[in-house]
N, C-alpha and C positions, 0 to 999 in steps of 0.2 A: 243216213248221215250226209248224203249228197243232195244237191238241189233238185235233181231228177231221181226220185226213188226207184223208177223202173229201169234206170241205167245199170247194166251189168258191168261189174269190174272185170278186167281181163283175168283169165284163169290159166295158170301155167299148164304146159302140155303134160307134165308128169302127174297132174292131178285129174281125177275123174270129173267129167262134166256133171253138174247136179241134175238129177232126174226131174223132168218137167211133170209136175203133179197138178191135178185139178183143172187142166185146160179143157174147156168144153168146145167140141167141134159141132156147133149148131149153125143153122142158117135162118135168116129172117126173110120173110116174103119181100119182094122188091118194093112194093108200094109202101109198106111200113118202114123199110129202111130209108126210103126217100124222105118220108115225113120226119123221121128222127133226125136225119142229117140236116134238113132244112131248119128244124127248131134249134139244133145245136149251133147253127151259124148265127142265130140271133142271140142265143144265151151266152155263147163263148166267142166273142169277136176275135179275129186273128191278131189284133194289136191289143195288148193288155193295158189296163189303166195306167200301170206304172210306166210302160213304154210310151204311152201317149203323152206323159208329162216331160219326157226327156227331149233334149234338143235334137235337131236333125243331125245326121252324120256329117253333112257339109259344114255345119256350124262348129262341130267339135274337131273335125279333121279337115281343115280347109285345103284348098289346092296348094297353098304355100307351104304346107307341112313337109318336113324332111322325113321321108318314110322309107323303111326297109322291110322287105318281105322275108318270111322264113317260118320258123316254128310258130310264131304269131307275128303279125305286123307290129312294128315298132315305129312310132311317130314322135317327132320333136316339133313342138308348137310353142313359140314364144317362151323358150326356156323350160317348158314342161315336157315330161316323158310320158307318153301314152302307150299302153299295151292294148292291142286289139286281139283278144283271146278267143279262138274258135270254140264253139260248143263241143267240137269233136275231141278236144283234149281236156275238157273238164273231168275231173276225177282221175286223171292219169298221174302216175308217180313221177316226180322230178327230183333232181338234186340241185341244191344251191351251194355254191362254193365261192369263197372270197379270198383273193390272194393279192399280196402287195406287188405293185408293178414298179413303183419308185418310192424310196423311203429316205428319211433323214438318217444320217450316220448314227448307229446305235439303237435304232428303233427295231428293225427286223431285216432279214435277208430279202433281197429282191426275189420274188417268186414264192415266198413263204406263205403259208396259210395265215389269214388274219383271224379267222374263227373256224371252228369245226364245221364240216359239211352238215347240212340238214336236209331231210327229205320233206317235200311239200306236195300239195295238190291245190289246184285252183278249183273252186266250187261256186256255183251260183245259188244264191238264196234271195228270192224276191228281187229287190232293186240293187242288190250288192253282189260283188264278187269277193269271196273269202279266200285268203291264202291260209291253208291249213298245214300245221306241222304234223307229220305222220311218223309213226313208229311201226317197224316190222319185227319187233323183238319176239312176238308170239304169232303163231299161225295155227290153223286147223283146217282139215278137209271140209269144203263147203257142204258135203253130204252129212257130216257129223252134227249131232245136236249141240255139241260144245262150241261149234263154230260161231254161233250168235253170241255166246258168252265171251269168247275171245275178242270178237269185234267190239263188243261193248266195253271191254277192258282196254281198248286201244283208241279211245275217243280222241280225235285229232284236235290239237289246240288251234284257236283262231288267232293266227299271227297278225292278220290285218283284215279289215272289212272295208272294201273300196266301193264307193257309189258308182254304178254304171252311168257313164256320161252319155252314151248313146248306143244304139244297136246297129250293127252292120248286117251283112248277109250271113246269118248264122254265127255272128260274133258279138262280143261285148267289149266296148272300149272303156278302159279304166285309166285313171291318172295315178301313176306309181312314183311321182316325183318325190313325195315325202318318204317313201320307202328307201330310196337310194341317196337322197340329198339331205334328209332329215336325220334324226338320231334314233332310228328304229334299232332295237337291240340285235336283230338278225343281220343287219347290214352295217353295223357300226363298230367302233373300237371296243374290244372286249374289256371286261371289268378289271382284270389283272393288269392290263396295260394302262388303263386310266389311273389305277392306284399307284403304279410304279412311277408315272410321270406327273402325279398330282394334277390330273386334268380337272379343270373347273367346269367347262361346258363346251359343247360343240358350237362352232361359229358358222352359221349358214351363209353369212355374207362373204366369208373367205373360202367357200366351198363351191365347186361347180362341176358340171357335166363335161367330160372329155368327148365321149361318143356313146351311142347306143346302136348296136347292130344285132340283126337277127339272121340266123342261119337255119338250115333244114331241121336240126334237132336241138338247137341251143340258142340262147340269147346272151349277148355279152354287153355289159354296161360298165363303163369305166368312169370313175369320178375322182376328183381331188377333194379331200376332206381336211379340214383344219379345226384344231381344238385349242382353246386357251389352256395353258398348262404352266404350273409353277416350276416343274422340273423336267423340261424337255430334254431329249437325249443329246441334242447338239444346239449350238447358238442359244445358250441359256438366257441371254439378255433379251431374246426375241419374245419370250413368254408364250410360245406357240409351238405346236407340232403339226406338221403338214405331211401328207403322203398321198400317193395315187394308188387306188385299189381297183381291181377288176372283179366284178361280180358276174359269175356264170350261172345260168339256169339251164340245165340239160335234161332233156326228156329221156327217161329210162325205157328200156324195151317193153313193149306192151306184153310180150310173152317172155318172162324171165328165162334166162338160160337154166337148164337143169343143173342144180348144184351137185357137187361131189362131196360126200361125207369125209371129214378129216379123219386121220388115223395117227395116233401118237408115234407109231413106228416109222412113219414117213413125215417128218415135220414140215408143216406148211403154215404160213400166215393165214388166218381165217376170219370168218365172221360167225357170229353165234345167233341162233334162233331157237326158240322153244316151240316144238311141234306137239300140240296137245292131241293129235290124232295118231301119234306113234303107238305101236303095240307094246306099251311099256306101262307097268303098274306103278305110276308115280310121275314125277316131273323131272325130266332129264333134258337139258338143252342139247340141241344138235349143233355141231360145229362144221361149217362148210369151208373148203379151201378157197383161197383167193386165186383166181386165174383169169387170163385173157380168153375170150371165146375163140376156140380153134375148131373149125368144122371143115371136113375135106371138100374141096371143090368138085372132086370126082369120086363119089362114094364107092362106085363099083371098082375103079382102079385101086383105090385105097384098100378095099376088101381083098383084092388079089395080092396085096403086099407091096404094091408100087408106092413110091413116094409121090405125093401130090401136094400142090400148094393149097393153103387154107382159103376159104371163101373170102376172108378179109385178113390179109397179112398184117402183122403188127409193125407199123411203120413208126420209126422214131425220127424226129427232126432235131438237127443240131443247131444250137444257138449261133447266129452269124457273128456274135461278139467273141466266140471262142478263138484263142490264138491259133493261127493257121497251122503251126507245126504240130499241134495236138489233135487236129481233126481226124487224121487217119487212125490214130489210136483210139479215139472215141468210137469211131465206126467199127473198128475191129473188135473192141470190147463188147459192143452190142451184138454184132453178128456172129461171134463165135458160139453163141447159144443155139445157132441153127444145128450144130452137131448134136445137141441134146434133143431138139425137136424132131430130128430125123428118126429117133427111136420111137416117137409117137406117130410116125408115118407122114410127117410134113417136111416139105422142102421150101426154102426161102420163106420160112415162117416169120422171121423177125428181120427187119431191114432198118438201116440207118442211112439218112441222107441229109444234106444241108437244107435248112429251111429256105423256102422260096424268097426271092428278093421282092421288094415292093413293086417292082416292074412286072414280075412274074405273077404275083398274087397280092394286090393291094390290101386285101382283107385278112391276110394271114397274120396270126398273132401267136406267140409262144404261150399265151395264157388262154387261148381258145380251148374250151373244155373238150373239144373233139380230138385233140392232138396229144400224143405222147412226145415229150421233149427232153432233150439234154440241155440244161441251162448252165452257162458259165457265169459264176457269181464273183465279182471283184470284192473280196472280203479277206480279212486276216485269218478267218477260220481255217484251221489245218485239217480239213476233213472233206467228206462228201456224204450226201444222203439221197435216198430215193424211196419210191414206193408207189402203189396205186393210189392216186388222190381222188379219182372218181371211181368208186366201187359200189356196185349194186348190192345193198344190204339184204336183198331178198334171196340172192343166189351166190354172192361172192364174185360176180363177174367184174373184172378190171376193165373199165371202159377207157380210162385215161391214166397214164402214169408219168412220172417225171424223175429225173435225176439232176441234182444240183452238184456241180463240180466247183468247189471253192478254190479261189486262187492260192490260198495258203497251203493247199494240199501238197504242192511241190516240195515245200520245206519239210513236211513230215515224212514224205517218201525218202528224202535224202537222209534224214535221221535214222529211219528204219534200216535202210540198206547198210549204213555205216555200222550201227551198233550190232547188227545181226550177222552180216556176211562180209564186211570189209576185210577181216583177217584172212578169210579164205579166198577172197576175190580182190586182188590188188586194184582193179579198175574202179572200185568203189571207195578208195582211200582219197577222197576229195570232197570239196563242197560244190564242185561244178560237174555234175554228171553229164555224160554225153547225151545228145538228143535221143539217141537210140535207147540208152539205158533208162533215162527218165520217161521216155515214151512208153517203154515196156511196163514200167511201174504204173503209169497212168492207165494203160490198157487193162492191167489187172484190176485196178480200182473200178474202172468203168464196167468191167465184166461182173465184179462182185456186186455193185449197186444194181445192175440190170437184173441179177438173180432175185433181188428183193422184189422188184416189180413183177417178175415172173411168178412170185408167190413164195419163194424160199427164204426162210429165216436163217440166222446164223446156226449152222450145224457144226458145233464144236467137235462132236464125237468123230466125225469123218476126218478130222485132223490127226487123230490119235490111233491110227489103224496099222501103219506100216512099221516094221522093226527098224531100229536105229541103223543096223548094218545095211538095210535095204536103201534107206534114204541117203546113205553115203556112197551108194553105188551109182555111177553116172548112167549106166545102161538101164537100171531099174527106174531111176528118176525120169529118164527120157521117155520111157513107156508109160509109167504110172503116175508120175509126179511125186512130190513129197507129202501130199495130202490128197484125200479122195474127194475133196470139195473145194471149190473156189469161194464158197459162201462162208466157210468157217473163218473166224477172225484170226487167221494165222498169216503172217506176211511172207517171211523168207525162211529158208532152210538153215537155221542157225546151228544145227547139229553137224553140218558139213565142215570138215577141217581142211587146212591148207594141204594141197596135194590130192584131195578127193576129186577135184575137177567136176563138181556137180553143178548143173545149170541152176541159177537162182530163180529163174522165172517160173511162174505157175499158170496153169490154165484150168478150164473146167475139168472136173474129175469124174470118177466112176459113179459116185453117189449123185452128183448133179444130173448126170444123164439118166440114171434110174428114176430119180425123183420127178424129172420132167415127163418121162414116159408114164410114170404112175399117175401123175396129175392131169395129163393132157391127152393121153391116148383114148379115143372114143371106145365105148363099149356098146355097140349097136343093139345088142339083144336086150339091154336093160332099158326100161321105161321109167324107172324111179331111182332115186339115190340108193335106196335099200337094195334094189336088185343088182346094183353094181358091186355090192360088198364081196360076193363070192369070188369074182374075178380079181378084184383089187387085193383081196387076202391071199389068193394063190400067187400073185406076183411077188408079194412080200415073202411068203413061206419058201418059195423057190430059191430065194437068195439069203435067207435068214442065217445060214451057217457062215456067211462071208462077212467079216467085220466092216468092210468098206461099204456095205449097203445098209448100215445102221445109222440112226440119227438121234440126236438129243441136243436141245438148245443150250446156250451158254448159261453158266451160273455167275451171278454178279452179287457181291456183298459177302462180308466175312462170315456171317451166320449161315449162309447157304452154300458155301464153297466146300463140297464134300466129295466130289468126283473129279480127280485130276484129268479125266478124259472129257470133261465138260468145261474146262477152264479156257478163257480167252487167250489168244496169242501163243498157243503151244503146239507141239508136234510129237509124233512117234507113239508107239504103243507102250513105251517106257519113258514117260515125261521127265522122270527124275534123272535118268541117264542122259536124255537129250539136254536137260538144263545143265548138267555137268559139262557137256561138250560146249554148250552155249557160253558158259562162264569162261572157258578157255579163250574163246574168241573175244568175249567182252573185255577181259582183262587186257589182252593184247591191243585191242582197239582203244582202250582208255590210256594205257601206258604210252601209246604212240600218237596221241592226239596232236601234239605240237608238230611232229614231223610229218604226219599224214595229211593234215587239213589246212595248214597255214602256209602262206607265202609272204615274203617280205613286203611290208606296207599294209598288211591286213590289220583291221581292228579285231577286237576280241568278241564280237557279237556271235560269230559262228562257233568259236571255242566254247563259250558259255552254254549255248544251246546243245551242242553235241555232248558236252560233259553231262548236262542234266538229263538228256535222253538216255545216256548210258546208265545212269542211276535208275531211271525208270525201268529199263530193261532188266537190271539187277533185281528190282522188286518183283517183276513178272516171274522170274525164275523162282524166287522165294514163294510166291503164291502157288505155283504149280506143285512144289514139294509139299507145302503145308496142307493142301487139299487132300493129300493121301492119308494124313494122320486122322484116325477116327472116321475114315471115309468109306465109301462103297462104290463099286462099279455099277453103271447103269446099262441095262439092255432091255428096252421096252419089248414086251411080249403080250400075247393074248393067251387065254386058257387053252391048253392043248399043246402049247409049245413047251419044250423041256426047259427046266431051270427057273431061277428067280429073276425078277426084274432088278432087284437091288441086292448085290452080293458084297458082304463086307470085304474090304481089302485085306490081303494076306498080311499077317503081323510082321513078317520079315521085310516086306516092302514098306510098311509104315516106318520101321526102324531105319531102313535105308533113307527114307525121306527126312527123318530127323537128323541123320548123319549129314546130309546135304545142308540142312539149315544150320547146323553147328559150324561146319567148315566154311560156308560161304556167306553166312548172314550174321551169326552171333559172334564169330571171331572178327576182330577189327579188319575192315576191308582196306588194307594199306595200299592196294592198287589204285584206290580212288582218292588217295590223300597225297598226291604229288604237289609239294609246295610250289614247284616251278609252274604248274598249271594254276593252282588256286590263287596265288598272289598276283597273278595277272588279271584275276576276275574279281577279287574281293579282299578287303582287309581282315575280315573275320566272317564266320558263318559255317565253316565246315564241320565243327564239332556238333553243333546243334542239328545240322542236316543229317549227319550219320545217326545221331541219337533218335531222330524222328523215324528213320527207316527201321532201325533196330527195335524201337519201341513197338512199331507196327508188327514186327515179327513176333514179339512176345505176346502181344494181344491176340495174335492168331491162334496160338496153342493154349494160352490161358484164357480161353473163350468159353462162355457158358454153353453155347450151342455145341461146340466140338466135344466138350467134356460130357454133355448129356448123351451124345451119340455113342461115345466110348463106354459110358456106363451101361447103356442098353446092349451094346455088343458083348460086353463082359457078362451081362445077365444071361444071354443066350449061348455064348460060346466058351465062357470060362477061360482056361489056359490057351485055347485055340485062337485067341485074339490078342492084340496089343492092349494090355490093361491100362486104364487111366492112371493108376498109381505108378505103374512102370514108366509111362510117358512123363509124368510129372517128376519122377526121380531123375530121368534122363535130362529133362529140361533144367532142373536145379543144378545137376552136376556140370552141364555144359556152361551155364551162365555164371556159376560160382566156382569155376574150376580152380581159381587161385587159392581160395580158402581151404580147398581139399588137397592141397599139394603135398601133404605129409610133412616131411622134414623141410627145414629151411624157412625163411621169412617171406610170406606172400607179399607181392607188390601188385597193386591193381591200377592200371593206367586210366586216363581220363575217359576214354571211350567205354571201357569195361565198367567203370563206376556208373556211368549213365545207364548202361544196359542193366546192371544189377538193380538200380533204383527203379527202372521200368518194371522189373519183375515184382518188386515189393509193392509198387503202386497198383499193378493189376491184381495182385493177390488181395490187397486191401479193398479194391473195388468189388471183387467177387464176394468178399465177406460182409461188406457194409453198404455199398452204394448200388448194388444190383437188385434191390428189393423189388423194383417195379419192372424188371425184365421179364417179359412173357414170350419166350421164344416159342414159335408155333411150328413144329416139324411138318414137313410136307406129307400129306395124307390124302384122303378122299374128299377134301373140302369139308364144309360144316355139315357132315352127314349125321343126323341125330337118330338115335336108335328107337325111341318111342315117343314120349311126350315132347311138345315143343320146348319145354323148359329143361330138358335133359342136356347134359354137356355133349359137345361134339366129340367124335372119335379122336380127332387130332387135338387132344387136350394141351393146354398151355404148360410150359415148364415153369415150375415154381422153385427157384434156387434153394430157398430155405427148407424145402421138403425133400431135396435130392441129396445125393452123396457129394455134391460139389464142394460145399463148405467144409465138411469134415476132411476131405482130401486136401484142400488148400491149407487148413489149419495144421494138418500133419506135416506138410512141407515147411511151413514156417517154424514149427517146433524143431524139426530136424536141422533146418538152416541155422537157427539160433544156437544150437549146440555146436555146430561146425564153426560158426564165427567166433564163439567164445573160446573154443579150443585154439583157433588160429591166433587170436589176440594173446592167449596165454603163451603161445610159442614165441611171440614177438613178430612184428611186421617190418617190412623192408623200408618204409618211408612214412613221413608224417601224414601225407594225404590219404594213404591207405588206412592208417590208424583212425583218422578222423571219419573216413567213410564207413569203416566197419562199426565203429561206435555209434554212428548215426543210424546204420542199418539195424542195430539192436534196438534203438529207440523206436524206430518205425515198426519193427516186428512186434514189440511189446504193445504198442498202440493198437496195432491190428488185432492182436490176440485178446486184448483186454476190452 
């Protein structure tokens, strides 16, 4: 596949060197050798015919060229960009990444990826240099016969074929101007962006080169690109979109870092590769964890148990545009992870410092592919994000990472602390947090985002490990925190009540420290990822009995929210009890909005946002409780460990969750309906807003996926579970409480009428409109048991063939009888009568 077929590709150290076969060790007599070499000199001249036709080096790269030395020489000549590529890096794996440096408002965030990274190689073929697109999705040991088949299945695409302009001393000079300033797909605006802005074409006349620089392992090209567009993100009359983009090309290690196999019991962000040389009868992808390369600078001292610095500490550079008051908190949020790296045997492993000034380093750039950076982004986005954006797909090695801290984050932090802990902490009853309080909140976010770059995903399970009583105890929280992880998406200890005096701040937890040790501690005796398994497994088993050393990623989406311990934004081993305590705080924070956050002369911008955030928090608590109904507890295990991975939740706990939903969600939330607040914000809208939240609650338990899970639990456990019919009976009685009042005339108010219609609409949906719903329960992937056309084990749910529709029809028949009986007794007001008569019409339509 390469221009030089005899050139060996680098071979990772954890793979065996191929045996050299068929090499003959013979000698030719000296006279014969001289004659052969003399003849070869005439038959094969040192300069090929192709090279003889090329221009001289001085013609292509004149003395006037602006040149930079590095990975390969980069020359600028009369507006053209020339790469002088050494023969020594032909065939080497590289990554290309493209990120926005300056953008129009509404196009993208500064520093964001323009296109996904792509792995490439430069190769020479005759008189051209090819840029090849490379995949490492499959691999095999070079000694195995299958290796050739795997190589043939990964044939690299030819992304570009560039004529060699001239040859240097072991180099080839090519013109790459059209790659970077033309409209090449690998370096241009992606298709989805073009479609969104109705881009007509790329305008070369309004595009130009800002700079081209070369460094020891990377090349950085920055260009301004302009496109004619009918719907540009800003200045629509301009008919154009322009932005500045930085293209990096970074050389990957010749010897990849030995990867570490992932394990579902210690969640890590990972990369996937199928190794066809694995001792496994079939095809099973390997998953490697993503991690920065940490190697002890003094292996002997490290082996003695001493803390040593890594060969290459992980240095993060802080954006000089960062507001000065937040810089110490950024640095602290990054460097607090040193506490975790110490368990892996490293000290000063991760460091944060200000980016050098132009006077200190004129070539420094936050977009340079060599540097991990914290970037301050002036945008309304109320969040932050991070991750490894230069990751070696061969091994999972994080070479460069970034964190974007958006300006709007401050606002969200203020909302969180108010809705969750202002009742218990009077200093948060304000829209103007002190610098120390806001700084602590920023530090937490910085720490959380750094964890993702370290390789840790959101570990929700670590948030749900401590008892409620413990996280209300200040001594316990001071020692252990209210969560075992900084990476779980839990913000503050909303279970703490006034008088508990619990510190609201949180830091890296027990699981974080263990996960870093597990992922980063070297295992010197292992020479392959497989040989590491025994030690890694022992580390897990030693701690398996302690819940704070367990992990499971978050569940998002109504169909897959079935473990309350995997829900986002929750805490404690009893999430329903914690939500109950959270509701006490939330009600007080909402009922006191006017007093706690407003000052004379304030407009109502903050009031509106704080009120809506409180409703969002209310919905979070409803999600936590709903996940218990028909749910299971998750505890990832391997064979040999006692117990199941998925254990159905106890029926009494499911009933407790339904009771929470009834009291705090289905009953009208009068605490959120203070006219003195609402009429300062809107002339109308509250009724529909509450309807939307309550309708969402109805959809959660009248949900095909939840009912299917409950049907299966009943099939296995019978009376030992919360039966689906019982759950539906409870839901009907909670929602239609008024018509089951017994004696007296029922009266149904506006909010309850909306809620009851939501019940009827969702029942109708399940009976008639859910034909195409194919819920796919989590299982072992599309594992087929014999022929390729057999169904997978995780078969789709077909509602029409399940118990769901008979159960729903039964509820509607029971409800029809109850409504008819209530109408026969007489109703309390006209709207109630109209509503109940309409309900009968709806029920008849659904049943017929």
